[in-house]
N, C-alpha and C positions, 0 to 999 in steps of 0.2 A: 328450613329444617324439614326435610322430606319425611323423616320417621317420627315426627312429633305426634302426640296424641291430640285428639279433638275433644273439646269439653263443651257440653251444652247444658242448659238449665231448663227445667219444666216448670212453668208458671201456672199455679192453680189457686184461685181465691186468695185467702190469707196465708196459705201454705198447705202442706200435705197432711199435717196433723189435724184431726177434727176440732181440737181446741185452740188452734193457732190464733184465731181471731181474738181470743181473750188476753193474749200477752200485752203488756204495757206498750211495747214498741209497735204493735199492729195498728192498722188504720182501717178498722171495719166500716167507718162512716164514708170511706173513700173508695170502696171496692168497685163502685159503679161510676167512677169518674175517670176521665182520660188521664189526668195528671198522675194518678196512682200507677197506671200501667206504663206511662212514659218514664216515670222515675225508676221502676224496676228494670226495664230494659236498658235504660241508660247506665244504670249501675252495673249490669252484666257486661255491657260494652266497655265500660271503664276497666273492667277486669280482663278484657280481651277474650271473653268467652265467644266460641264460634257461632252459637245459635241459641235462640230461645224458642221453645215451643209454648203454645197457649192452649190450654185444655178447653173442651167444649162438648156439649151433648145436646140432645133434643128433648131432654126431660130434666127435672130438678135432680140435684145430687141426692144420693141416698146411702144409708148405711147398710142397706140390704142388697145382696147380689142380684142384679137384674130386675129389681122391682122398687117401687116407691116406699118411703117410710113416713112416719108421722113425727119425726124429731123436730124440735124447734130450738135446740141448743147448739146447732151447727150452722155454718154458712150454707144458705140456699139461694139459688138464683145466680145468673151470670150474664155478662155481655157477650155478644157474638165474637168469636175468636178472630175471624177474618177481618171484621170491622175494627177490632182492637189493633190488629197488626197494621191495618191501613192507616190508623191514626198515629201509631207509634213510628211508622216508617220515615216520615219526613223529620222527625225529632231525633233520629239516629242516623248513622252513616256507614257503619261497617258490619255490624252483627247480623247474622241471618235470622229471618223471622218465619216461623213455621206454625201457622194456625192449624188446629184440628177442624176438619170438615167431614161430617158424616155422609157416606155414600147412600145409605139406605134412606129412602123417602126424598132424596135430593137429586135434581136433574144434573147430569154432568155438564150440560151446556152452561148452566149457571156457575158451576164450580170453575170451569175453564176460564171464563171471562173474569171471575172474581180474583183468582190466583194470578192470572196474567196482569190484571190491573195492579195488584200488590207488587208484582215484579217491576212494573213501571214506576210506581210511587217510591219503591225502595231502591231503584236503579240496580236491579239484578240480585236482590237478597232474599227472594221469596222461596218458600217451600210449602208443602201440603202434607199434613199428617192424616192419612186415610183411616177412617173409623167406620165400623159397621154397627148397626143397632139391632139387637135381638129382643129388646125390652117391649113388653106389651103396652105399657103406658105411652111409649114413644109412638108406637104404631097407631094408637087411638087418636093421636093428634092429627093424623092425616087420613085414616080410614080408607086407604087405597089398596090394602092387601090384607089377607087373612093372617091370623097368628094363633098358635096353639092355645093361648090363654095366659092369664097372669100367673098361674101356678106352674106353668111349664118349666122344666129344669133339664140340665145336662143329663144324658143317659136315657132320656125318653125319646123314642124313635122320631116322633113328630118334631120335637125341638131340635134334635141333632140334624134332621133333614133341613130344617129352616136355616140353621147356622151354616151348613154347607152351601145352601142356596145364596145366603147373604154374601159369603166370601167370593163365590163365583160372580155374583152381581157386581161386587166391588172391583174385581179384576176387569170386568167389562167397562165399568165406569171409568177406571183409570185409563184404559185403552182409548175410550172416546175422548177423554180430556186431552190425552197426549196427541191424538190425531188433530183435534181442534187447535191446539197450540201450533201445530205444524201447518195448518191450513193456509196461513199466509207465509209466503217466502220472505226472507229477510229484506229483499230489495223490491218488494211488491209496491211500496209507496214511492212514486217518482217525484211528486211535488214540483212539476215543471210548469211554471206559470206561462212561459212562452208558447208552449204547445197545448195548453189547457188540459194537461194530463196529470191528475193527482195520483192515479192508481194504474198499475199494469194488471188488467183483469186476468191475463194468462197466468199470473203468479199467485192467484187466490184460488184455492182448490176446494171442491166438495170432498167431504170425508166418506160419505155413503156407508156408514156403519149400520149393519143389520145384525141384531142378536136377539136373545130371548127377552131381554129386559128393555133394550133401547133400540130405537130406529132413528138415527141422526144423520141428516144430510150434510149440514155445514154449508159454507165455512163459518168460522167464528166471526163475531163482529169486532173483535179486538185483534190488532196486528200481533204477529209473533212476539212473545215476551223477550226482554233483553237477554235472558239466559238461554233462549231457545226452548229448553225444557227445564222449568223450575224443578227443584228437588222434590221427589216424592218419597215419603217415609211411612212406615207402619210399625205399630206395636204388636209383638207376637209372642205367644207363650207355648205354642204347640204346632203340630205338623200342618194343619190347615192354614193358619195365618202365616207360618213360615213359607208355605208354598205361594201364598198371595204375594208376600214380600219378594220372593225369588222371581216371580213372574212379572211383577208390576212396579216394584219400588227401586230406588237408588240406595236406600239405607233402611236398616231395621233396628228397632229398640227391643231388647230382650231382657229377661229378668232372672239372671243366675243367682242362686241362693248361696253358693260357695264355689271354691275352685274347681272341684270335680264336676259340679253342675255346669259351670262356665265352659269347661272343655267339651262336655257332651252337647251343649247347645251349639257350639261351633260345628260339631260333626252333623247335627241335625239340620242346621242351615245349609251346610255344604251338600247334604243329601237332597234337600229341597231344590237347590239350584240345579243339581244334576237331573232330578226328576222333571223339572220344568224346562230342561234344555236351555238354561240361561247362557247367553253368549255376550261378548262385549265386556263391559266393566263389571267387576265383581261387586257383590252387595257389601256395602259398608255396614259394620256391626257395632252397635253401641250397647253397653250394659247400663240398665237403669238402676239407680241406687237412691233410696230415700235417705236424706242426710240431716242429722242434727250435730252441729259442731260445737266443741268446747268454746266457751267465752274466754278469750285470753285474759288471764288473771282473775277470772270470775267463775261463774257457775259451770260445772261439768255437764256435758251434753246428756250423759246417762241420768244424772239427777234431774235435769230439765225434762227429759222424757217421762220419768216417773211422775213428776209434778203435773205435767200436762195430762198424762193418762188418768190421773186421779180426779181431774176436773170434769170428765165426761166419759166418752167412749174411748177406750185405749186404741192406740194406733195399730192398725193391721195393714198389710200391703201385699200386693202381688210381687213386689220387688224387695230386695234385701234392705233391711233397716240398719243404717250405720250410725253409731254414736262414738265420738272420740275427737281427737285433735286433728288439725289440718295435716300434720305429718303422717299420722296413722291412716288417714283417708288417702293421702298421696301414695302410701305403701300399697294399699289395696288397688288403686288405679294403675300403679306401676306393674303389679302382678297381672292384671287383666291385659294390659298392653303387651306384656311379655308372652302371653299364650295366644295372642292373635287378635285381640279386640282393637278396633280403630279408635275407641275412646269411650266416654261415658256420658250419659244424660243424668244429671243430678236433680232430684226432687227435694227442694228445701222443706224441712219440717215446718218452720216458721219463716215466711219469706223475708220479713223485715229484720230478722236476726241472722238467719243462715245464709241468705244470698250475699250480704256484705262479706261474710267470712269465706264464702266460696270465691267471690270475685277478688278478695284481698289475700288473706293468708294462704289459702289453698293454691290459688294461681301462682303466687310467689314461690311457694314450696315446689311446685311442679317445674317452674322455670329454673329454679336453682339446680334441679336434677337434669336439665336439658330436655325435658319432656313436653314443654309447652312454649308457644311462640312469644317473642319479645314485642312483636307488633303484628298487625294484620297484614298478611302477605298477599292477599287477593281481595278484589273488589266485589266478588260475587259469592253467593253461598256455595255454588258448585266448586269454585276454586278453594274455598275454605275447607271443604270436605275432601279435597284431593280428587274430585271428579273432573273429567274433561270439560273445559270451559266453552269449547266450540262443539256444538251438537249438530250433526248433519240433519237436514230437513228431508223427511221421507218423500215429500212431494216435489222437491226441487227439480226444476227443468235442467237437464244436463247442458 
């Protein structure tokens, strides 16, 4: 089904509602166990979802924008997203796995071999969600760069300049990673016992990247990943991150508030692609939606949201918050597809309640409308997202 919509899910702790861990179905004692994450991704795979993203950061979660808080009534602490994905990969077989990895304070050489390794352990299902860090507390974990300070905020020249720098650095980081993925040609490994040749040295290349933030010679120590170029995605809300996505990514997650905003975002992303001179494959665009679904024959999602809000901090989000039935959510997703979105990334309010309803009732509703697949039609994440599965190597010898 070439015109089908792509559906992904964003995994975060116990769920995207701050009080999700309090629900009877939740498993707060298991948040730092591999079995919890394996169960979640397997459930998403049973529903034929195209991909699962795994959230991460370099500081504790916070209710404050860009700074730490002192709350003790919400989930705090996480496992490393890339390592979670690596643990989950052999326990699944078809769903794409996209961990979040922060470029700020992180060396692209490490990212390249980590994601390449995930692509091998998942047999071609790896992606990378690029993230930047402008938080002061994250910078203090490393001490390698200056920061305007803990009280710095949007609109202040020093902070805005830092943000612009971070996104430029992220673009360079992705470029280095992509070059390192290509530094081994696909047939560089000969493995010929008779001639004592394991490697064709002429097909392993230095990348020789020189930039403001990185000087990387290469080659990688990991052979070219099975996908050639694992999928790169970014979350974006405004022009600067839109341009990062247009310059560096295969797909972008955006946060439309309503239909009019959804259309204007498509125009802004198209303008970013034009400004960056993007050629080749167009950027795949996914709308993020925080989702609380009605319990079939039970509690309405709107009532559940009010109950959860009353337990602690009310849910707020950069993305639209949806409450209602699977059919009503399918209506919204159908509308987004009709105006040009490639699909959606759904953020379950309570993972143990809303993910089963996404993988079950919602997926079935979309299938009944001819908008979602009946089975996995590709073995790689690139294929699932409709991207070319064969990617030319920039260093390949003619």
